[in-house]
Backbone as CSV, one residue per row, in Angstrom:
resi,resn,N_x,N_y,N_z,CA_x,CA_y,CA_z,C_x,C_y,C_z
1,MET,-36.866,50.257,15.861,-35.542,50.724,16.285,-34.773,49.605,16.988
2,GLN,-35.463,48.902,17.886,-34.812,47.813,18.597,-34.410,46.694,17.645
3,GLY,-35.300,46.448,16.643,-34.961,45.412,15.662,-33.729,45.773,14.857
4,LYS,-33.595,47.069,14.499,-32.431,47.517,13.749,-31.164,47.372,14.569
5,LEU,-31.231,47.698,15.856,-30.073,47.566,16.723,-29.684,46.089,16.899
6,TYR,-30.691,45.241,16.965,-30.404,43.814,17.136,-29.672,43.254,15.922
7,TRP,-30.155,43.589,14.734,-29.508,43.058,13.529,-28.115,43.661,13.325
8,THR,-27.939,44.927,13.738,-26.605,45.517,13.652,-25.636,44.813,14.583
9,TRP,-26.106,44.504,15.799,-25.257,43.776,16.746,-24.953,42.371,16.250
10,LEU,-25.949,41.719,15.633,-25.754,40.364,15.148,-24.762,40.306,13.993
11,LEU,-24.812,41.327,13.113,-23.883,41.346,11.986,-22.463,41.651,12.430
12,ARG,-22.317,42.479,13.431,-20.984,42.828,13.906,-20.342,41.735,14.752
13,ARG,-21.199,40.887,15.293,-20.673,39.807,16.118,-20.058,38.736,15.220
14,ARG,-18.841,38.409,15.479,-18.116,37.423,14.677,-18.236,36.051,15.328
15,VAL,-18.974,35.192,14.649,-19.153,33.827,15.129,-18.374,32.906,14.210
16,ARG,-17.465,32.180,14.783,-16.624,31.280,13.999,-17.390,30.006,13.674
17,ALA,-17.489,29.696,12.376,-18.206,28.506,11.934,-17.235,27.355,11.721
18,GLY,-17.793,26.142,11.628,-16.975,24.972,11.384,-16.532,24.284,12.665
19,ARG,-15.532,23.395,12.519,-15.049,22.656,13.674,-14.331,23.566,14.658
20,LYS,-14.369,23.163,15.897,-13.649,23.881,16.928,-12.161,23.584,16.807
21,CYS,-11.352,24.628,16.743,-9.905,24.449,16.597,-9.310,23.907,17.895
22,ILE,-8.358,23.020,17.757,-7.670,22.508,18.929,-6.447,23.379,19.194
23,SER,-6.030,23.389,20.415,-4.922,24.264,20.811,-3.594,23.734,20.281
24,LYS,-2.601,24.606,20.275,-1.278,24.229,19.821,-0.668,23.201,20.744
25,GLU,-0.936,23.326,22.057,-0.392,22.361,23.010,-0.930,20.958,22.751
26,LEU,-2.229,20.860,22.375,-2.810,19.554,22.094,-2.237,18.969,20.808
27,ARG,-1.999,19.820,19.823,-1.378,19.337,18.586,0.031,18.815,18.852
28,GLU,0.783,19.532,19.652,2.132,19.080,19.989,2.106,17.766,20.765
29,LEU,1.072,17.591,21.613,0.950,16.344,22.363,0.651,15.175,21.421
30,ILE,-0.199,15.395,20.420,-0.491,14.339,19.439,0.768,13.978,18.664
31,PHE,1.527,14.997,18.235,2.771,14.732,17.508,3.766,13.968,18.371
32,ARG,3.806,14.286,19.661,4.735,13.602,20.558,4.337,12.142,20.744
33,LEU,3.015,11.880,20.886,2.554,10.505,21.031,2.846,9.680,19.782
34,VAL,2.717,10.305,18.614,3.007,9.605,17.363,4.500,9.288,17.258
35,ALA,5.345,10.242,17.645,6.792,10.054,17.533,7.312,9.010,18.515
36,GLU,6.766,8.989,19.729,7.269,8.090,20.754,6.613,6.716,20.738
37,ASN,5.482,6.587,20.025,4.771,5.310,19.976,4.378,5.046,18.520
38,SER,5.317,4.521,17.767,5.098,4.350,16.330,4.060,3.288,16.016
39,THR,3.782,2.370,16.947,2.807,1.308,16.691,1.391,1.691,17.084
40,TRP,1.203,2.839,17.685,-0.130,3.266,18.105,-0.895,3.843,16.927
41,GLY,-2.163,3.496,16.846,-3.036,4.058,15.834,-3.908,5.152,16.416
42,ALA,-4.825,5.642,15.589,-5.708,6.721,16.026,-6.603,6.309,17.198
43,PRO,-7.185,5.096,17.220,-8.025,4.739,18.381,-7.258,4.729,19.693
44,ARG,-6.004,4.249,19.669,-5.223,4.193,20.918,-4.888,5.597,21.399
45,ILE,-4.427,6.455,20.499,-4.087,7.823,20.899,-5.340,8.584,21.331
46,TYR,-6.444,8.354,20.654,-7.709,8.999,21.042,-8.114,8.584,22.452
47,GLY,-7.967,7.289,22.770,-8.306,6.839,24.119,-7.400,7.431,25.184
48,GLU,-6.110,7.543,24.877,-5.180,8.145,25.845,-5.526,9.608,26.098
49,LEU,-5.887,10.338,25.044,-6.240,11.749,25.205,-7.561,11.912,25.973
50,LYS,-8.499,10.992,25.761,-9.760,11.065,26.501,-9.531,10.831,27.983
51,MET,-8.603,9.906,28.319,-8.306,9.663,29.729,-7.626,10.859,30.372
52,LEU,-6.930,11.664,29.546,-6.290,12.871,30.087,-7.256,14.050,30.177
53,GLY,-8.499,13.864,29.690,-9.513,14.908,29.826,-9.684,15.798,28.611
54,PHE,-9.098,15.464,27.484,-9.239,16.276,26.279,-10.507,15.879,25.531
55,ASP,-11.234,16.880,25.050,-12.494,16.662,24.348,-12.271,16.868,22.854
56,LEU,-12.120,15.790,22.118,-11.960,15.829,20.671,-12.367,14.488,20.109
57,SER,-12.563,14.430,18.809,-13.025,13.209,18.156,-11.841,12.395,17.639
58,GLU,-12.100,11.114,17.369,-11.061,10.243,16.819,-10.666,10.673,15.413
59,ARG,-11.619,11.202,14.658,-11.317,11.682,13.304,-10.345,12.858,13.343
60,THR,-10.500,13.732,14.348,-9.573,14.853,14.493,-8.169,14.352,14.829
61,VAL,-8.100,13.354,15.683,-6.795,12.775,16.027,-6.133,12.186,14.793
62,LEU,-6.909,11.471,13.983,-6.355,10.868,12.769,-5.871,11.936,11.796
63,ARG,-6.612,13.039,11.688,-6.208,14.106,10.761,-4.883,14.729,11.171
64,TRP,-4.677,14.937,12.450,-3.420,15.529,12.901,-2.299,14.505,12.945
65,MET,-2.626,13.225,13.079,-1.588,12.198,13.002,-0.951,12.159,11.625
66,ARG,-1.741,12.388,10.594,-1.209,12.380,9.234,-0.269,13.553,8.981
67,ARG,-0.403,14.606,9.758,0.464,15.769,9.604,1.715,15.698,10.454
68,ALA,1.822,14.686,11.275,2.986,14.568,12.160,4.219,14.203,11.347
69,ARG,5.340,14.727,11.772,6.600,14.425,11.109,7.062,13.022,11.452
70,ARG,7.489,12.314,10.426,7.954,10.953,10.624,9.477,10.909,10.633
71,CYS,9.994,9.998,11.428,11.448,9.831,11.479,11.913,9.151,10.193
72,PRO,12.894,9.720,9.481,13.321,9.106,8.212,14.206,7.880,8.373
73,GLU,14.674,7.597,9.596,15.605,6.497,9.789,15.002,5.134,9.444
74,PRO,13.754,4.795,9.870,13.212,3.479,9.483,13.113,3.288,7.977
75,ALA,12.740,4.351,7.246,12.657,4.238,5.783,14.029,4.002,5.172
76,LYS,15.062,4.675,5.693,16.416,4.462,5.183,16.905,3.056,5.494
77,GLN,16.578,2.542,6.667,16.984,1.196,7.023,16.304,0.159,6.139
78,TRP,15.020,0.374,5.824,14.312,-0.573,4.962,14.868,-0.534,3.539
79,ALA,15.169,0.648,3.034,15.765,0.758,1.700,17.138,0.092,1.659
80,ALA,17.906,0.239,2.719,19.214,-0.419,2.779,19.062,-1.934,2.838
81,PHE,18.030,-2.417,3.532,17.780,-3.861,3.594,17.443,-4.419,2.208
82,LEU,16.565,-3.727,1.468,16.205,-4.183,0.131,17.407,-4.177,-0.808
83,SER,18.267,-3.179,-0.661,19.435,-3.085,-1.533,20.492,-4.132,-1.187
84,SER,20.669,-4.419,0.088,21.728,-5.338,0.509,21.353,-6.803,0.314
85,HIS,20.058,-7.125,0.376,19.621,-8.519,0.322,18.710,-8.787,-0.871
86,ARG,18.904,-8.054,-1.948,17.991,-8.230,-3.082,18.132,-9.604,-3.729
87,GLU,19.272,-10.292,-3.565,19.408,-11.635,-4.142,18.488,-12.637,-3.468
88,ALA,18.103,-12.380,-2.224,17.269,-13.327,-1.469,15.872,-12.787,-1.213
89,VAL,15.458,-11.724,-1.912,14.171,-11.085,-1.663,13.272,-11.242,-2.883
90,ALA,12.020,-11.584,-2.628,10.984,-11.609,-3.656,9.748,-10.904,-3.103
91,ALA,8.879,-10.477,-3.979,7.668,-9.766,-3.573,6.495,-10.273,-4.389
92,MET,5.318,-10.279,-3.791,4.101,-10.661,-4.499,3.030,-9.614,-4.243
93,ASP,2.175,-9.450,-5.239,1.171,-8.394,-5.147,0.050,-8.672,-6.134
94,PHE,-1.067,-7.972,-5.947,-2.204,-7.989,-6.854,-2.397,-6.598,-7.441
95,PHE,-2.941,-6.560,-8.646,-3.483,-5.312,-9.174,-4.671,-5.664,-10.051
96,THR,-5.573,-4.720,-10.206,-6.812,-4.956,-10.937,-6.716,-4.377,-12.340
97,VAL,-7.418,-5.038,-13.265,-7.467,-4.606,-14.653,-8.923,-4.606,-15.096
98,PRO,-9.479,-3.469,-15.486,-10.861,-3.452,-16.000,-10.905,-3.970,-17.433
99,THR,-11.970,-4.669,-17.766,-12.150,-5.218,-19.101,-13.161,-4.380,-19.887
100,LEU,-13.250,-4.666,-21.166,-14.197,-3.937,-22.016,-15.638,-4.318,-21.730
101,THR,-15.855,-5.430,-21.073,-17.209,-5.844,-20.695,-17.567,-5.385,-19.284
102,PHE,-16.832,-4.391,-18.768,-17.075,-3.789,-17.452,-16.880,-4.799,-16.323
103,GLY,-15.986,-5.724,-16.517,-15.596,-6.636,-15.453,-14.260,-6.224,-14.861
104,VAL,-13.835,-6.959,-13.876,-12.567,-6.679,-13.195,-11.786,-7.982,-13.078
105,LEU,-10.551,-7.962,-13.535,-9.643,-9.089,-13.387,-8.591,-8.758,-12.342
106,TYR,-8.216,-9.759,-11.567,-7.199,-9.605,-10.533,-5.942,-10.323,-10.998
107,CYS,-4.899,-9.574,-11.216,-3.636,-10.118,-11.705,-2.675,-10.284,-10.531
108,PHE,-2.203,-11.502,-10.362,-1.247,-11.829,-9.307,0.126,-12.056,-9.940
109,PHE,1.153,-11.501,-9.333,2.497,-11.703,-9.861,3.501,-11.808,-8.723
110,LEU,4.556,-12.542,-9.007,5.706,-12.691,-8.111,6.928,-12.186,-8.838
111,ILE,7.708,-11.344,-8.193,8.888,-10.764,-8.818,10.090,-10.960,-7.907
112,ALA,11.192,-11.384,-8.499,12.456,-11.520,-7.767,13.226,-10.216,-7.859
113,HIS,13.794,-9.792,-6.763,14.471,-8.495,-6.719,15.879,-8.540,-7.295
114,ASP,16.459,-9.717,-7.431,17.844,-9.753,-7.876,17.976,-9.306,-9.327
115,ARG,17.238,-9.947,-10.232,17.257,-9.589,-11.654,15.928,-9.010,-12.117
116,ARG,15.045,-8.750,-11.170,13.703,-8.224,-11.469,12.972,-9.137,-12.446
117,ARG,13.049,-10.435,-12.168,12.409,-11.441,-12.998,10.994,-11.706,-12.493
118,ILE,10.070,-11.875,-13.420,8.710,-12.262,-13.072,8.689,-13.772,-12.899
119,LEU,8.498,-14.240,-11.670,8.507,-15.665,-11.375,7.166,-16.317,-11.640
120,GLN,6.081,-15.590,-11.428,4.748,-16.139,-11.628,3.798,-15.012,-11.986
121,CYS,2.908,-15.294,-12.929,1.906,-14.306,-13.341,0.646,-15.043,-13.752
122,GLN,-0.440,-14.829,-13.020,-1.714,-15.459,-13.322,-2.841,-14.467,-13.067
123,VAL,-3.974,-14.747,-13.698,-5.134,-13.863,-13.612,-6.338,-14.658,-13.150
124,THR,-7.137,-14.069,-12.301,-8.357,-14.705,-11.822,-9.429,-13.651,-11.605
125,GLY,-10.660,-14.096,-11.618,-11.758,-13.196,-11.322,-12.166,-13.208,-9.869
126,HIS,-11.706,-14.227,-9.118,-12.082,-14.368,-7.705,-10.847,-14.816,-6.921
127,PRO,-10.014,-13.889,-6.495,-8.805,-14.271,-5.756,-9.122,-14.732,-4.339
128,THR,-8.572,-15.848,-3.966,-8.720,-16.399,-2.620,-7.348,-16.806,-2.093
129,SER,-7.310,-17.107,-0.814,-6.046,-17.531,-0.215,-5.604,-18.883,-0.767
130,ALA,-6.553,-19.797,-1.021,-6.190,-21.093,-1.592,-5.595,-20.938,-2.988
131,TRP,-6.125,-20.005,-3.760,-5.586,-19.762,-5.102,-4.173,-19.190,-5.018
132,VAL,-3.933,-18.305,-4.061,-2.594,-17.738,-3.872,-1.604,-18.819,-3.460
133,ILE,-2.028,-19.730,-2.579,-1.146,-20.814,-2.147,-0.754,-21.702,-3.330
134,GLN,-1.697,-21.968,-4.221,-1.379,-22.766,-5.395,-0.371,-22.068,-6.295
135,GLN,-0.486,-20.747,-6.428,0.483,-19.995,-7.228,1.867,-20.047,-6.604
136,LEU,1.942,-20.032,-5.286,3.241,-20.141,-4.621,3.860,-21.510,-4.864
137,ARG,3.048,-22.563,-4.857,3.580,-23.911,-5.115,4.131,-24.013,-6.536
138,GLU,3.456,-23.392,-7.478,3.927,-23.451,-8.856,5.157,-22.572,-9.084
139,ALA,5.287,-21.506,-8.314,6.401,-20.573,-8.525,7.703,-21.069,-7.925
140,PHE,7.636,-21.891,-6.866,8.858,-22.315,-6.166,8.919,-23.835,-6.068
141,PRO,9.187,-24.511,-7.179,9.360,-25.964,-7.103,10.815,-26.326,-6.777
142,TYR,10.982,-27.511,-6.226,12.324,-28.086,-6.018,13.226,-27.176,-5.171
143,ASP,12.704,-26.697,-4.061,13.498,-25.920,-3.101,14.164,-24.699,-3.743
144,SER,13.435,-24.018,-4.594,13.980,-22.821,-5.242,13.430,-21.538,-4.637
145,ALA,12.906,-21.602,-3.429,12.274,-20.440,-2.807,13.331,-19.447,-2.333
146,PRO,13.011,-18.157,-2.329,13.947,-17.151,-1.811,13.963,-17.152,-0.289
147,GLY,14.787,-16.298,0.269,14.884,-16.241,1.718,13.844,-15.358,2.372
148,CYS,13.304,-14.389,1.628,12.365,-13.431,2.206,11.291,-13.108,1.178
149,MET,10.050,-13.002,1.632,8.918,-12.665,0.770,8.216,-11.428,1.325
150,ILE,8.058,-10.405,0.481,7.416,-9.155,0.879,6.027,-9.105,0.260
151,PHE,5.037,-8.754,1.054,3.671,-8.603,0.563,2.935,-7.638,1.478
152,ASP,1.813,-7.121,0.972,1.077,-6.119,1.724,0.039,-6.784,2.631
153,ARG,-0.894,-5.987,3.127,-1.893,-6.474,4.077,-3.244,-6.720,3.404
154,GLY,-3.215,-7.178,2.160,-4.446,-7.495,1.465,-5.163,-8.678,2.096
155,PRO,-6.491,-8.765,1.890,-7.248,-9.868,2.517,-6.873,-11.235,1.969
156,GLN,-6.287,-11.304,0.768,-5.896,-12.604,0.218,-4.680,-13.185,0.931
157,PHE,-3.842,-12.324,1.498,-2.634,-12.780,2.185,-2.935,-12.968,3.672
158,ASN,-3.748,-13.958,3.969,-4.154,-14.185,5.352,-3.185,-15.140,6.047
159,ASN,-3.616,-15.674,7.193,-2.733,-16.535,7.991,-2.387,-17.833,7.258
160,GLU,-3.308,-18.348,6.436,-3.008,-19.572,5.694,-1.861,-19.350,4.713
161,VAL,-1.869,-18.204,4.042,-0.786,-17.890,3.112,0.529,-17.707,3.868
162,ILE,0.475,-17.052,5.012,1.691,-16.834,5.802,2.275,-18.155,6.275
163,GLU,1.421,-19.091,6.731,1.922,-20.396,7.168,2.523,-21.179,6.006
164,THR,1.920,-21.064,4.817,2.485,-21.740,3.646,3.850,-21.165,3.283
165,VAL,3.974,-19.848,3.351,5.262,-19.209,3.074,6.327,-19.701,4.053
166,LYS,5.963,-19.844,5.321,6.925,-20.332,6.318,7.310,-21.783,6.057
167,ARG,6.359,-22.608,5.590,6.680,-24.011,5.304,7.659,-24.141,4.140
168,PHE,7.674,-23.165,3.255,8.637,-23.158,2.160,10.027,-22.722,2.611
169,GLY,10.160,-22.369,3.879,11.442,-21.880,4.374,11.675,-20.413,4.059
170,ILE,10.595,-19.665,3.791,10.689,-18.243,3.455,10.255,-17.423,4.661
171,GLN,10.965,-16.354,4.904,10.599,-15.453,5.995,9.613,-14.420,5.472
172,PRO,8.362,-14.399,5.967,7.376,-13.432,5.473,7.603,-12.040,6.060
173,LYS,7.426,-11.035,5.223,7.559,-9.641,5.642,6.349,-8.863,5.127
174,ARG,5.496,-8.428,6.028,4.322,-7.649,5.640,4.647,-6.166,5.725
175,THR,4.190,-5.419,4.743,4.457,-3.990,4.722,3.521,-3.263,5.680
176,SER,3.838,-2.024,5.962,2.993,-1.203,6.814,1.749,-0.758,6.050
177,PHE,0.800,-0.192,6.776,-0.425,0.295,6.163,-0.107,1.477,5.241
178,ARG,-0.703,1.452,4.057,-0.578,2.540,3.084,0.886,2.860,2.776
179,SER,1.679,1.807,2.602,3.101,1.986,2.290,3.496,1.097,1.122
180,PRO,3.002,1.387,-0.079,3.362,0.535,-1.225,4.832,0.607,-1.585
181,TRP,5.526,1.690,-1.212,6.940,1.822,-1.544,7.786,0.766,-0.848
182,GLN,7.281,0.158,0.222,8.051,-0.849,0.933,8.161,-2.158,0.159
183,LYS,7.358,-2.323,-0.885,7.441,-3.546,-1.695,8.528,-3.465,-2.757
184,GLY,9.230,-2.360,-2.821,10.354,-2.254,-3.740,9.914,-2.227,-5.191
185,TYR,10.520,-3.119,-5.997,10.257,-3.125,-7.434,8.835,-3.570,-7.766
186,ALA,8.161,-4.227,-6.836,6.791,-4.671,-7.119,5.854,-3.491,-7.351
187,SER,6.044,-2.401,-6.601,5.194,-1.229,-6.804,5.463,-0.572,-8.150
188,HIS,6.750,-0.524,-8.585,7.065,0.019,-9.901,6.486,-0.864,-11.010
189,CYS,6.558,-2.164,-10.797,6.039,-3.093,-11.796,4.542,-2.910,-11.988
190,THR,3.814,-2.707,-10.897,2.369,-2.495,-10.992,2.043,-1.250,-11.805
191,SER,2.829,-0.203,-11.638,2.555,1.059,-12.337,2.717,0.916,-13.838
192,TRP,3.851,0.338,-14.281,4.055,0.320,-15.728,3.225,-0.753,-16.413
193,VAL,2.828,-1.817,-15.679,1.944,-2.820,-16.281,0.571,-2.231,-16.544
194,ARG,0.086,-1.373,-15.658,-1.205,-0.730,-15.896,-1.159,0.148,-17.136
195,CYS,-0.045,0.846,-17.317,0.089,1.670,-18.532,0.123,0.791,-19.777
196,ALA,0.856,-0.340,-19.704,0.913,-1.243,-20.847,-0.441,-1.875,-21.128
197,MET,-1.200,-2.183,-20.080,-2.517,-2.773,-20.271,-3.484,-1.778,-20.896
198,THR,-3.348,-0.499,-20.576,-4.205,0.507,-21.190,-3.997,0.546,-22.696
199,LEU,-2.747,0.509,-23.139,-2.457,0.503,-24.567,-2.930,-0.792,-25.226
200,SER,-2.756,-1.922,-24.526,-3.178,-3.202,-25.087,-4.693,-3.293,-25.212
201,THR,-5.418,-2.741,-24.244,-6.872,-2.786,-24.295,-7.408,-1.917,-25.413
202,ILE,-6.734,-0.819,-25.687,-7.164,0.047,-26.780,-6.976,-0.657,-28.125
203,ARG,-5.881,-1.410,-28.275,-5.586,-2.045,-29.553,-6.398,-3.301,-29.791
204,ARG,-6.902,-3.939,-28.733,-7.620,-5.191,-28.888,-9.050,-5.064,-28.385
205,LEU,-9.883,-6.005,-28.766,-11.287,-5.966,-28.392,-11.555,-6.714,-27.104
206,ASP,-10.603,-7.427,-26.579,-10.770,-8.138,-25.323,-9.549,-7.889,-24.455
207,SER,-9.670,-8.254,-23.172,-8.588,-8.033,-22.219,-7.644,-9.223,-22.243
208,LEU,-6.350,-8.957,-22.530,-5.332,-10.001,-22.611,-4.233,-9.683,-21.607
209,THR,-4.565,-9.762,-20.338,-3.617,-9.375,-19.297,-2.342,-10.212,-19.305
210,PRO,-2.417,-11.566,-19.367,-1.154,-12.315,-19.347,-0.267,-12.000,-20.538
211,CYS,-0.873,-11.832,-21.751,-0.081,-11.535,-22.934,0.587,-10.177,-22.815
212,ALA,-0.172,-9.193,-22.353,0.407,-7.857,-22.222,1.468,-7.831,-21.139
213,PHE,1.233,-8.591,-20.069,2.194,-8.601,-18.964,3.511,-9.247,-19.415
214,CYS,3.425,-10.422,-20.006,4.643,-11.099,-20.436,5.270,-10.411,-21.641
215,GLY,4.444,-9.829,-22.512,4.982,-9.137,-23.669,5.787,-7.920,-23.294
216,GLY,5.430,-7.297,-22.174,6.196,-6.136,-21.740,7.580,-6.483,-21.262
217,LEU,7.860,-7.780,-21.058,9.163,-8.203,-20.574,10.029,-8.803,-21.679
218,LEU,9.549,-8.808,-22.907,10.343,-9.360,-23.988,11.557,-8.499,-24.267
219,PRO,12.661,-9.068,-24.725,13.862,-8.267,-25.015,13.585,-7.227,-26.082
220,GLY,14.096,-6.038,-25.851,13.912,-4.957,-26.802,12.679,-4.132,-26.589
221,CYS,11.815,-4.519,-25.654,10.588,-3.760,-25.403,10.921,-2.496,-24.623
222,SER,10.303,-1.387,-24.990,10.594,-0.119,-24.321,10.114,-0.141,-22.884
223,ASN,8.973,-0.804,-22.610,8.491,-0.903,-21.241,9.472,-1.674,-20.375
224,ARG,10.029,-2.757,-20.934,10.999,-3.539,-20.160,12.240,-2.710,-19.867
225,GLN,12.724,-1.960,-20.834,13.912,-1.154,-20.596,13.656,-0.073,-19.572
226,SER,12.470,0.558,-19.631,12.159,1.599,-18.652,12.023,1.023,-17.251
227,PHE,11.486,-0.234,-17.144,11.353,-0.842,-15.835,12.713,-1.231,-15.270
228,LEU,13.582,-1.785,-16.118,14.899,-2.203,-15.642,15.793,-1.028,-15.296
229,SER,15.458,0.148,-15.778,16.267,1.323,-15.466,15.851,2.006,-14.186
230,LEU,14.808,1.486,-13.499,14.370,2.111,-12.257,15.407,1.931,-11.168
């Protein structure tokens, strides 16, 4: 009888499983810290909350930071900057291409924002900062460098690359974390080149990244027209 009563009580008792929910006030505090301190990351906000006596993990802070509302003004200002100064803006980026032999090629390209021209396109299996610097020297001979260079936070674009960009008289601009849209036309170029490479790899028995990349820019090509219409 006692055992039956115990199991009945246990079944009726509602025990909440999973992570402990944080209060609405704590969520609002995280959103406020994100809004007022745009340069703070999850470790900094987690440390501030721990000093205030809140018991939660850094992973929880990061999860709620991603849900915080962002101010649209910085994005509008950056888009206006790209539109107003596109004659003096260039961007560089990497993307990977798998081969039929299960290898990976790293394609580096430089694109000018004024006419969306590909200034440099090379492929390597082992990208390094020295290799990137050499590509910059080949892309901008005889004082033909633009005024501003946009690139992401990849490991190849280290301090040596930044110093080389400055020696060319170019102002380096690094994008924010997980913000490929800040590279402008470079992000669109990466998308349609991958689609073109998929078709090229199907038609051929080997990977021809430079041919497919440059071929997509030939006059009359549908990929080129779709890219220029972005």
